[in-house]
N, C-alpha and C positions, 0 to 999 in steps of 0.2 A: 895776733892773728888779720888775715885777708878781709877782702870783700866778699860777701853775696852774690852775687849775679844773680839776677830773675829776670824771668819773661814774664809775659802775662799774657792769658786769653782771653780777650773778652774786655774790650775799654770802655767799661759802663759804669754807674755807680761805686759800686763796690771796691774800683779800681782804685778811683777817685780817691774814695774817701783812704785807702792804704796808702794808696802815693802822698796825699794830701801830709799824712801823718807820720810818714817816715822825715818828710821835710819838716816838719812841727815840732818834733819830739827828738831830732837830732841832736840836740845840744842838752839833754836832757841827763841829769848826774843820776849817778848809779843809787848813792846814798840817801837820794831824796823818795820818799813816795809821791808819783809822780800821776796824777789823777787821769782816766784813759790808756793808760798802761797797765798791763800784768805784770809785763817785765819788762825793766830798759834793758838789761842783759842777759843773754840765756846763751848757756853754756859756753860761754866766753865770747860772745858776739855782742856788741853794742849795737841799739835799731840804726845807728847811723853808719854801719855796717852794710845794710842792705841796699844796692846798687842796682837799678832798673837797668837792663840793657837791650831789651828787645818787646814787642807789644804786638799781637794779631788783632783783627777785629775784618768785618764784613761792611760795617756800614759805611758808603759812599764819603759821609760828610765827616770821616775819621780817618779811613784809610792814607796815606799820604801826610799827614798831619802830625809835627811834632807832639808826645805823647803827652808834654806840658800843656798842651795846646787843646788835644783830642778829648782829655778829658773833662774840661769844661764848655763840652761842645754837645748841644742838643742831639737826642733826646734826654741825657745826661740831666739831673739836677739835685745833684749833691751840694748842699751848701759849701759855697767856699770858704775856708777858715784858715787858707795857708797859700801863700805866693809861692808857685812852682819853678822854678828855673829852668831852661831848656837844656836840654842834655846831650842833644845830638840824637836821639831816638827816634826814629820816624815808624807811625803805625804802618805796618803790612798787612796787605790783604791775606787773609786766612780762609780756613775752610767752613761751610757753610753745613752740608749735612740736612739735619734736623734743628742746626740751630734757629733756624729763625721761623716761629710759628704762624700759626694764622695771624692772628692780633699784630703781632708786632713787624709783621711784613708789611701793615696797614702806614706804620708811619717811618719804616726806616728801608732805606734803596741798597741793593746789595751795589758794593763796588764793581767798576768792570775790571775786567783781565780776569787771568788765572791764579791760583792759589801759592802764594811763593813756595821756596823752597824749604819747609818750616824746619828739616835735620839741620840742612847747609846754614840756616842764620841761625840756628842754636847753636852749632858748633863754633860760627867763625866768631859769636857775640861772647863765646865762651860760657855761656848760661850753668848757670848750677841747678838751679830750683825753677819749675814751671808750674806758674799758679791757674787753675782752672777758675774762671769766672762766668763760664759760657751760661746763658739762659738756663732756667727749670726746662728740663724735659730733653736735653740734649744729650740723649744718651748715646744714637751712632756718632755726634762728632768729636764727644769725650773720648771714645775710646777709638776714634780715627788718630787723634791728637796724641792719645798715649802712647801709639805706637811709634811716633816720631817721636816723642821722649824717650823712648824705653834704645833706640838706636842713637838717639845723640847723645846718650847717656848722661840724662838729667836725673835729678829729683822731683817728685812731683806732689803738689798741696793741691787736693781737689775740694774745689770749696763751694760744689753744687751736689745737689742729693743724686747725683747715677751713684749710684752703687760700687766703689770701686775699691780703697782701701779698707774694707771690710772683706771682701771675697779673696778667699783662700788662691784663685786662682792668679788672680793680677797681683796677690801679697805675692806668690811663688814666682811670680815675671820679676817683680823688681828685685827683689831677693837674690835669685839669681847673678843677676848682673852688678849686687852689690851695691842697690840704691835705694834710697827712703821714698816712701810713699805715707802719704797723712790723708785723712778725711775721714767721713765724707759729709759736705756740708758745715755751713758755720751760722752760728747763731748772731743776732744784734748784739751791741755790747748792752743795752738793756730792755728786751726784745719783749714781745707778748710771750713767747714758749720759754725763756730764762723766768719770768715771773710767772709763768704760769708751772713752772718747774720746781722754782722755789716754795709754791704755796703746798703744791701738792705732797713734797716731802715734811712744812711745817705739819700739814692737817695728819700726817701721816707719826709723827714725835711727838705732836699732842694728842696724840689718840683717838683722833677723829677717822673714821672710815669712809673714805671718799667712795662712794658708790656709783655718781655720775659726774661727768665735768664735760665744759667745751671749751674751745678758743675760737673765737672770730675775728681773723687777721684782716685788717683793712690797710691801703697803701695807694700812692700815688703817682707810683714812678715805673717804668717799663716791668719790672718784676711783677707786680700784681696786676699787669695789662696782658703778659705773658700766661699768668696761670687763671685768666678767663677760661681759658681753651684748657676745659678739664682734664684731659685725656694724657695730658702731659704733668699734672698734678700727683700721681699715684705714689713715686719715689718720694716727695717732698712729703706728702700727706705721714709716709710711713715716717721720715724722718723725724718730723715733729712729734709724731704720736710718740715714738720710743723714747723721745726724749724724756717727754711730761711720765709716759708711766713705769719707765726704768726706776724712779724715787720709789715705786710701791711694792710689796713683798708680796704682792698676790695678784691675780688677770683680774682686768676688766673686760668684760662684753665689750666686742667692737661696735655694740647698738647704744653703749653708756659712754662713750666719748668720740667726740669730734675734733678734730685742730685741723685750723688751715680757713681759705676764703671762705 
C-alpha cells in the first residue's frame, strides 16, 4: 500500500507531538507491543506510511518555516522527544477568521500577507487527509477550511471540539463526495478526561451510584491560555462532559457535574 499524504491546519503543540511521534515510531514492529501506540498497523497502513505534505498556520514566527522547525517554535512548548528531519514542507499562511482569540492574540502576531490558495495547495501536494488542530472555539475557521477540503477532495480528521463529524449535515456532505470524516475532538493519551471516564465506569461496574462529580483542568500551554476566553469553551465543555456521562446509564443533572478549567 502507498503513503497517506497528510496536511495539518494549526502547527501547535498537538501537531508537534503527532509529527514527532510518526518519526519516533516509524521503525515499530507490528508483532511487538509498542507503548504509546494503539495500532502499529491500521487497515494495512503502518505508522511510517504517514507522510506530511502541507501545513497551514497564521503565526508570523511559523509561516514560511520548514515544518520540522516550526513545530519547535514558540509558543509551542511540547517536549522534544525525537529529531524531525527537514522534508521540504513549508508552513503556509492560513485563514484566521475566529482562530485567534483574545488571549492568544497577546502572544501571537499574525503573519503578513493574504491566505494561500488552500485548495490549490492540497491538490498540488496530493493530500489525502487534512487534520484540524485549530484552537478551541474556532467555529467559523473550521467550517471555512472544511469547504476547502471538500473542494480539494480530501478526507478530514477534526481534532477540536467544533462539532462536525457528529452532525448529519457534514456527514452527508462528505458522504456525497465519497470522503471520510472523523472526529470530533481528541483526548490526551492519559489526561484528566480519560481518567475521569474510566473512574466513572468503574464506580458503575462496582455498584456505586455517582451522584456528583467534577473535573478541573490545569495546563501551561496555549490551549489553556485560549480557554481563559470562556465564550470559546462551550463545545469543549460539552465534548468533555459527554465523554464522562456516556459511561453512565442514567442522567446526571447539569448542576451535578463540572468538567473543564
